[in-house]
N, C-alpha and C positions, 0 to 999 in steps of 0.2 A: 388436488394440489393447485396452488395458484398458477396463473397463466404466465409462462416465461417465453421469451423469444430471443433469437440471436441470428446473426448472419452465419450460415452453415458453409459458405464458400469463402476462400481466402479474401481478405479485404483488399480494396484497390480496384483499379479499372480492369474490366474483363468482359467477356461475351455475355455471361449470365451471372447474376448474384441471387442466391437462394436465402430467403429468410424463413426460419422454421419456428413455429409456435407449438407449445405443448402444455396441456393442462386443462382446467375447467373452462369450458366455452371457447375452446380454440376455433372450432368451426364457426360459432356465432360471430366472433370478432372478425374472422376472415371474411365472412359473408357481408359484414357491414361495409367492407371495402370493395368487394368484387361481385356481390350479388349471390343469389342462391346456387348452391352446389348440391345437386340431388343425390349423387351416387358417390360412395367412397372409392378411392383409388382410381378415379377418372380425372383426367386433366381438362380444365376449363380455360379457354382463352377469353380473357375479359379485360375491360378497362378497370384499373384500380383507381377509385375516386374517393375523395373525402370532402364533405361539405360543398358538394357541387363542382369540385375541381378535379379534373382527371390528372393523376400523377404519372401513370405509366400504363402500358399494355403488358399484361402478365399472363403466365400459366399458373393456375391455382389448383391445388390438390388437397384433399383431406383424408385422413385415416381414422377409422373408428377406434375407440378404446379397446384394448386387447389385441389389436392387429397392427400396431405401430411399433417403432423402435423403442419408445419409452414405455409402452403399455398404456399410455393415456391417449386421449383424443389429440391428434396432431394435424396441423395445417401447414402447408408449404406455399410460399409465394415466390415464383421464379421471375425475377425482375430483370430488366436490362442492367448490365454491369457497370453502372455509373455510380461513383461514391455518393453524389448528391441525391440520387434516388434512394439509395439505401438509408442515408441519413434522414431523409424526409419521411419515409415509411416508418422508420424506427421511432421518430418523434410522434407520429400519429398513433402507433401501437402503445407507446407509453401513455399517451393521453386517453386511450381506451381501457386502461387498467392493467395492461401487461407490464412486466418488468424485464429488464435485460438479464439474461442467464449469466451465471459465472462459469468459469472453466470446468468442463466435465459434468455440468449439471444435467444435461440430457442423458448421458450414460449412467450417472448416479440414479436417476429416476428409473432407468431401465432395470438396474439392479434391485432397487427397492420394490419395484413392481413385479419382480420375479421373472423378467424377460431374459436376463442374462445372469450367469453365475460369476463369482469373483474371478475364477480362473479364466473364464471367457473374456472378461473385461481386461484382465492383464494381457491376454493375447491380442485384444483389439488395440490396446495402447502400443504394444510392440509392433503391430501391423502398421499403425499410423507413423511410427518412427523408423520403419524398415528402410534400409538404404541399398540392400543387395537382395538377389534372388533367394539365397539361402535363408536370410532373415524373414523374407516375405513368406516363404513356404512354412517355416517353423511357426511363425506367428499365426498364420491362417489355420494351422492344425488346432491350436489352442482356442482361437477365436470362434472356430466352428463347433467347439464343444468336445473335442477328442479327450481332453483330460477329464472333463466332467463326466463323460460316458464311462471312462475307466474307473473313476472314483465311485460311480454308481454300481458298477459290477463288483468292485472290491467291497463296498459296503453291504451288498447283498450276501456275500460270503460271510461277512461278520454277523449279519442278522441271523443267518442259518446256524452258524456256530453258537451264537449267543442263545438262541432258542433251545438248542440241545442241551446247553449247560444249565439253563433255567429249569429244564425238565428234570435233570438229575438233582438239582437243589430242591425243587418244590415237591418232588415225589421220591425222595431218598428212601422212604420206607416201603415204596411200592415195587412191583416187579418191573424194573426198568431194564431194557435190553442192554447187555454188556458192551455192545458195539458202539454205543452212543459216545462214550469218552474218546475212543480211538477216531471216530469220525470228526469230532471236534478238532482234534490235533491234526488230522489230515487237512482239514479246511484251513486252519490257521497257518500250518506249515506251507501250504500251497500259496496262500495270500502273502506270507512273509517273503517267499521266493519271488513273487511278482513285484512286490514293492522294492526289493533289493535290486532287481533287474532295472527297474525304472530309475532308481537312485544311481545306479552305475553309469547311466547315460546323462546324468545331470551336468557334469563338468563340460562335456562336449556341447550340449545344448546351450549352456550358459555362454560359452565362447562364441557360438553362432549368433546369439542375441547381442552380445556386447562387442564381439570382434576378437579374433586370435591375435595375441600380442607377439610380435616378432622383434626382438631386440638386436640392434646392430652394435656389436661390441668389438673392442680391439684397442691397441695402443694409440697414443696421440698421433695426429697427422697420417692416419692410415687410410683416410678417404671416406670415413663414415658419413660425414655431413654431405660430401659430394655425392655419395650414393643416394642418400635420402633426397637430395635436390633432383637427382636424375630420375628417381621414381616419381617425385611430385611434378616434375617438368616445370619447376619454378624454384626461385631462391627461397626456400623455406628455412634453411639453416645457414648461419654465417660460416663461410669457408675462408680460412686464413692459414698462412704458413706458420703462424705462431702457435706453438703447442698449448693445449688447454683452452682453446677458444670456446668450445662447448662446455658450459657449466651446468646446464639443466637438461632434463630429458625433453626432447622435442618429438611430438607425435604426428604421424601422418596416417589418416584414415584412408583405406584403399579398398576398392572393389576388385578382388582378384578372382576372375572367372566366376563371379557370382557369390564369392565367399568374402565375408568381412574380415579384413586384416588391418591391424594397427602397427605400422612400423615405428620403432623407437630409435631415435638417434641419441646416443649416450656419450657422456664424457670419456675421454681416453683413459684407459686403465694404466696407471703408473704412480710413482711416488709423488704425492701432492706437494706443490711449492708454497701454498698459502692456505688459510682456513677456508676461504670460499671454494677454492678448487677441491679441497678435501671433501666438502659437503657434496659437490657435484659428482665426485667419484663414488662416494658412499651411495648416493641415489642411483647411480648407474649400476652398481653392483646389486643393489636391492631389486631394481626393475629387471635386470638380467636374470636373476635367480627366479623371480616370479613369472617371467615370460613363458609363453607356451613353446617358443622356439627361439634359438639364438643363431645369428649369422656372425661368425668369427671372422673378422676382416683385418688383414694386415698385409704389408708388402711381402712378407715371408710366407704367407699362406699357412699360418700356425694358429692353433686354438689358444684361447686365453686360459692360462693355468687355473684350475680350480672351478671353472665355470662350464666346462664342456659336459654336455649330457648326450647320451646316445641318441642319435637322430639329428643333432645339430648340424649346421652347414658351415664348412670351413672354406673361405674364399681368399684368393690372392688378389690384392688390389693393384692399381696402377700398372696394368698389364701392357699398356702402350709404351712404358719406359723399359720394360724387360720382357718382351714377348717370348713365348715358346719355352719358358722355364717350367719344367715339371708338367704333370698331367692333371693337377688339381684344377678345380673351377677357378677361373680368373676373370676379372671384370676391368673394364676401362671406362670410366665416366666421361673421359675426353672423347673417345671414339664410339662410345655406346655399346661396346662389345661385352658379351657375357651376361648382360643384364636380363635379357629375355630368358636365358637358360636358368639364371638364378630364380627368377620369378616362377618358372615352370617347376623347379624343385620345391620351392615354398608351397606352391599350389598343390602339388602331389602330396606333400606331408600333411598339410591342413585338411585337404579333402579326405584323406584316409581316416583322420580323426573324427570327421563329421559322421562317419558311418556308425559311430558308437552313440550318437545323440539320441536321447529319448525325447519326451514331450515337455518335461518340466525344465524350466530355464530360469526360474526366480528363486532366490534364497528362501523366501517365505514358503514356497511350494515344497522345496527340498526339506525344510525343517518339519513341516507337517507330515510328510511321508516318512521321514526318519523317525519321528516320534511314534507314529503308528506302528512301524516295523519294530521298534524297540519294545513296545508294549507286548509284542507277540513272542518275545524271546523266553525260552525256558518254561513254557506253560506246563509241560508234562510233570514237572516237579512241584507244582504249586497246589494248594488246597482249592477245591472247586469254587469257593466263594471268591478267591483272589483271581482265578481264571476268568470268572464272569466280569469282575471289575476291570481287568486288563482288556478284555474284548470291548467293553463299553468305552474305555479310554481310547482304544484304537479307532473306534467308530467316531468318537468326538473329534479326533484329529482329522479324519477324512471330511467331516462336516465343516470344519474350519477351512480345509483346503478349498472347498468350492463356495465358501461364504455363507453357509446355512446358519452358523453360529459364530460369535466372537470375532466378527470382521470389522467392527467399528474402528479399531485402532489403525486399520490399514486404509480406510476409505479416503481420508483427506490427502494422504500421501499419493495414492494411486490416481485419484481424479485431478490432483493439481497438475499432473503432467499432460492432461488433455487440453486441447485447444477450446476456446469458446465456440459454442455451436455444435459441439460433439458430446 
């Protein structure tokens, strides 16, 4: 493939800037700037010079084809982290026939060269976007190939089952052992159960990746926006004594003991006074219903009728104005009381739900697993030819899961989220 290059470190001033080259003649081009590099994966401290002018002192490394991130020959130039140096070296590389890489192009080449599967690449993208420990751990599992390894084991079961079915089709007139059909169904039933277990953990894993949504709901002037501001420790939402100030849903991304949580400040639930307010209340109801957890906040400590779900948290607000009333959880954003206890309760609930998380966390992955599982339903009642076709269809879904086939539609979407240089 043609030679591409990009700055692999964040742009701007820093201690070190790394320019990465990948493709045909990566080593040759790098050596035109820094001199001979005899051994792969060894760092060479050299002057980087062009047309007799020393540009910088650098560390230079090259990786042979088949042993690099992209699978191609790769060279790295570790420069001093001055934007002017990066710009000058980039201009020189362009003049030597290399072209700037686009977003995700290094990772795309890794996929096309068989270095990474599609699920691993999705995990790598999640790892680069991780903001909490839970997200990092989940993403690393996928990026390291855990889902790909599972898919390989699942496909091996399908191959064995399919081979047994083919025997019964090809040698129907021969003396085929009677236990073959039952073994096929044992294998497919066991595989279907494994797929369903993985699918059962999808919702929790997806929430770890995207964040658990916790909606703060209640009547107007209950202190919802004040609570959100207290959690954010800044004025994120407008606080006013005028009812209906909050018209849209305001989000606060929060790292809660390593777990990703998105707190939602919503419009007060009441009879709307105008069309805009009605839209805000409608959005509040929709987001509250879709949320993973609701905090019902009011001065009376009551749940919002019709929205309470078992496990929700009911909180009495403005505890500083009427302290000591009842034994329910109470908070005061003025005094800061009760907020730590509220966060502890939210963390306990969210943490318990992460115990159900599997390794699949993308809708694309869920769809392929569900399609494979559906193909294995009711095989016992089907003709042997249809059983063989269903098994092949399930295997095709697992191939799509890891990107062996039919992945073209996803590539541009996936790689567009990567930064340039990765």
